N, C-alpha and C positions, 0 to 999 in steps of 0.2 A: 504494500500500500504506500502511496505517495502522500507526503505531508505538503499541503498547499497553504501558503500564507495569505495570498491575495486572490480574491474571487471576483468574478464579474457579476452582473446583476442577475444572471441565471444560475449562479452557484458553481460555475465551472472555473477552472484556473484562468488567470489572465495570460494572454499571449504576450510575447516580447513586443510585437507591433502595437498592441493595445496600450501597453505601459508607455511606449514612446508617444503615442497620441495623447494620452492623459497628461504627461509631462509637458508636451508642447502646448496643449490647451491652457494648462495652468500658468505656464510662463507668459503666454499671451495675455491672460486675464490680469497678471501681475505687472503687465507692461514692461517685461524684460525684453530688451532689444537684441541681446546676444543670442547666438544659437545655443539651445539647451537640449541635452540628450540624457538618457540614462547614464551614459559614461561620464558626463559632466558631474552628475550627482555622486557616482562612485568615487571619482577622483577627488572631489571636494571633501567627501566624508573621510577618505583615507588621509588627505592632507591635514584635516583638523585633528585626526587621531594622532598623527605623527607630531604635529605641533604641540599637542597636549601631553606628549610624553609616552604615548603607547608604543 
């Protein structure tokens, strides 16, 4: 059995493409002008961890 953290509105797992669309939509709503992707978030998260001493 597979553990799924994020589900879509039908209860199925979110696809990589859907996550990208959600991030792009939220960046637009936040009026972020830079290109934003899931990789951007992974990189930012890792950078903050390293800067915090992880």
